N, C-alpha and C positions, 0 to 999 in steps of 0.2 A: 585656826586656819585650815581650809580644806585642801585637798590635793590640787584643785584647780586654781587656787589662790596664788598670787605672786606678790611679793613684797619688794618695794623699791624705796630708795632714799631720794628725796627731792631737795631742791635748793633750801638751805637753811637747816639741813640735817634731819628733817622730819621723816619718819617711816610711814609709808603709805601702802595699804594692802588693796590689790585690785583683784576682783573675782568676776570672771565672765559668768553671766546668767543664762542667756540664750540669744540666738539670732532673732531679730525682729523685722528683717527684710533681707533682700538679696545682698546688700552692702552695708548693713547696720547690725551691730551687736549691742545687747544691753549688758552693762557691767555695774557692779557695786564698787565704789571707791571709798575706802575707810581710812580715816586719820583721826581727827578730833570730832568725828561725827560720820555721817554717811551721805554720799551722793550717789543716787542711782541714775545713770546716764545712758542714753543711746548714742553710740559713737560710730561714725562711718569708717570705712577702710582707709580713708584719707586722713583720719585722725581729727575730724571735725565733730563737734558736739551737735547731734541732730535734735536731741530733746533732753531736758532735765525732767526725769520722771518723778523722783521723790528726793527730799532732803530731810535729814534727821540731825538732831543735836547730839552732843556727847553722851547724853543719858538715853538716847534712842527714841526720843519724842519727835513727832513730826514737827518740822520747823522750816520756815521760809529763809533759807541761807544762801548767801552769795557763793559763787564758785571761788575756791581759794586761788591765790596768785599762781601757785605751782601746777594748776590743773593742765596747762598746756604741755608740761613735761610728761604727764601721764598719758594724755591723748595722743601725743606724738609717737608713742610706742606702737599704737595700732597702725600707723602709716608704714611701719617697717615690716609688717607681715603681708 
């Protein structure tokens, strides 16, 4: 985990690591969300998902994965800033 990473616990007790990557627009930031795989997302300041850039499975392989049920808990944190 890097200094810019943040770990949070979501519903069901799963530990999720969120790492901001870079701004990709005036009101959008790209982040990695890691749990049992990885989702690279572009999230707006309002906490909305603007784009799903990449998803990977638990082994790190590219995979077409659905967003987990708890993703709204993670994106809602961006609306607080």
